[in-house]
LOFI-52692 format. One record per residue (C-alpha): residue in three letters; x, y, z. Coordinates in steps of 0.2 Angstrom, whole numbers, plus 5000, padded with zeros to 4 digits. Example, Ala and Ser with C-alpha at 12.3 -4.5 7.8 and 13.67 -1.06 7.14 Angstrom:
2
ALA506249785039
SER506849955036
END
This chain:
255
UNK506750715372
UNK507850615382
UNK508750555364
UNK508750745360
UNK509750775380
UNK510850605377
UNK511450675357
UNK511850845366
UNK513050775381
UNK514050665368
UNK514450815354
UNK514650905369
UNK516050775376
UNK516750775358
UNK517150955356
UNK517850955375
UNK519150835367
UNK519650925354
UNK520551035365
UNK522351025373
UNK522450925389
UNK520450925390
UNK519251005405
UNK520250865417
UNK522050925413
UNK521951115413
UNK520851105428
UNK522251015438
UNK523651145431
UNK522651265438
UNK522351185453
UNK524051145458
UNK524451345454
UNK523151385466
UNK523951265479
UNK525451385478
UNK524751545476
UNK525151665490
UNK523751745501
UNK523851905494
UNK524051835476
UNK522351735478
UNK521351855486
UNK521852015472
UNK521551895458
UNK519951845465
UNK519352025464
UNK519352015445
UNK518751845443
UNK517451825458
UNK517851635458
UNK519451525458
UNK520651505444
UNK520051325442
UNK518351385436
UNK519051505421
UNK520251365416
UNK519651305400
UNK518751465396
UNK519651505382
UNK519351325375
UNK517251365376
UNK517451545370
UNK518651525355
UNK517051445346
UNK516151645348
UNK516351775334
UNK517051895347
UNK518751775351
UNK518851675333
UNK520651765333
UNK521151655348
UNK521251485338
UNK522951515335
UNK523451555352
UNK523351375358
UNK524951305351
UNK526551385343
UNK527851325332
UNK529751285336
UNK531151315323
UNK532751175320
UNK533451225335
UNK531751185344
UNK531351365350
UNK530151475349
UNK530551615337
UNK529951765329
UNK530251685313
UNK529451525319
UNK527951605327
UNK526251625317
UNK525651785311
UNK523951785320
UNK524851715339
UNK525251585347
UNK525551515365
UNK527251595368
UNK526851765360
UNK525051785369
UNK525651745386
UNK527151845385
UNK525651995381
UNK524651945394
UNK525851955408
UNK526552115401
UNK524852195402
UNK524452125419
UNK525952205426
UNK525152365427
UNK523452295430
UNK522852435445
UNK522852545430
UNK521752445419
UNK519952405419
UNK519452275430
UNK518652195414
UNK520252195404
UNK521252095420
UNK519951985421
UNK520351945402
UNK522351925403
UNK522051815417
UNK521051705410
UNK522451705396
UNK523651645407
UNK522751535416
UNK522151445400
UNK523951455389
UNK525251385404
UNK524351215401
UNK524151235383
UNK525851275381
UNK526451115390
UNK525451005380
UNK526450875371
UNK525450885353
UNK525251085353
UNK527151075350
UNK527351115329
UNK528851035323
UNK529451075307
UNK530250905302
UNK528650815310
UNK526850765302
UNK525950745317
UNK523950735310
UNK523750555312
UNK522650415320
UNK523050275331
UNK522250145342
UNK522150125359
UNK521250005369
UNK519949975354
UNK519550125351
UNK520250235333
UNK520550435340
UNK521850575332
UNK523550555341
UNK523150745343
UNK521550705354
UNK522550555364
UNK523550675371
UNK522150785376
UNK521150675386
UNK521250495378
UNK522850465390
UNK522450525407
UNK520650425406
UNK521550295401
UNK522750305418
UNK521650355431
UNK520350455424
UNK520650545441
UNK519750715447
UNK520850865445
UNK520750885464
UNK521450665465
UNK522750725453
UNK523450865462
UNK523750775478
UNK524450645469
UNK525650735460
UNK526150895468
UNK527250835482
UNK528850925475
UNK529751035490
UNK530051225487
UNK531451205482
UNK531151095469
UNK529651185464
UNK530651355461
UNK531851255449
UNK530351215439
UNK529751365438
UNK531251475433
UNK531351555416
UNK530351645404
UNK528851595395
UNK529851555381
UNK531051445391
UNK529851355397
UNK528951305377
UNK531151265372
UNK530951135385
UNK529451055382
UNK529851025363
UNK531450945369
UNK530650825381
UNK529150795370
UNK529750755353
UNK529850585356
UNK528150565354
UNK528250535340
UNK529550405340
UNK528450325353
UNK526750305340
UNK526650275321
UNK524950305308
UNK523850185312
UNK524750095327
UNK523849995339
UNK524450055354
UNK524549965372
UNK524749955391
UNK526550015388
UNK526450165378
UNK525050195392
UNK526250195407
UNK527850315397
UNK526550445391
UNK525550445406
UNK527350485415
UNK527750615403
UNK525850705405
UNK525950705422
UNK527750795423
UNK527150945410
UNK525450955420
UNK526550965436
UNK527851095428
UNK526351205420
UNK525651215437
UNK527151275446
UNK527851415432
UNK525651465433
UNK525851505451
UNK527551595451
UNK526551705436
UNK525351745447
UNK526151765460
UNK527351905454
UNK526051995446
UNK524851995459
UNK525752005476
END
């Protein structure tokens, strides 16, 4: 019985690390956003969710494996063109993170006219996709082979998995509240500047800033502390931006 339970726990942890940022990263984005929601927006949102937005930060990762939400699998990332922009030509036919967060925002602009279940579902999409679209390995470049393995502290893993969860754990292994306490230190003016623009603008900025990660690591390479230091700095910046942009989006919709 104990062995079965242990095996199940290991299996669940393995599945979790396949998705963008992992639980800690998504919880951090949502909690930073929650700390900057207006009282009115927070109250309105909780009427539909019944819980904190942090509770649903990884909801899409859990439900993408079910038949009902299998169609959302491609939504967690997106492609850019040669100019590092998300364009109709670069986007997947089945949807991507930019298209679907735009769609969810458009639907929620008239949220009072929607069924409460539809409001709740679209909120869960926005909460999660705001994080996904800032994860470096969820940006598909036309000229880069992104699927390869590396080693970090003796453990072999895919480069994707490293950015999803291995990197955050290697640097600090903080909880999402600790990440918020350490990272969420920008002034109101700085937060406003960081959250300006549209989802397409944010994805373009991420594509420009994050392309460098494929210069930092090559297939089969053993990565050391130098890599962790610079890579973790980029990850932190992306988490903070995602949190502020999620807060702005939700405040505009529900305040």
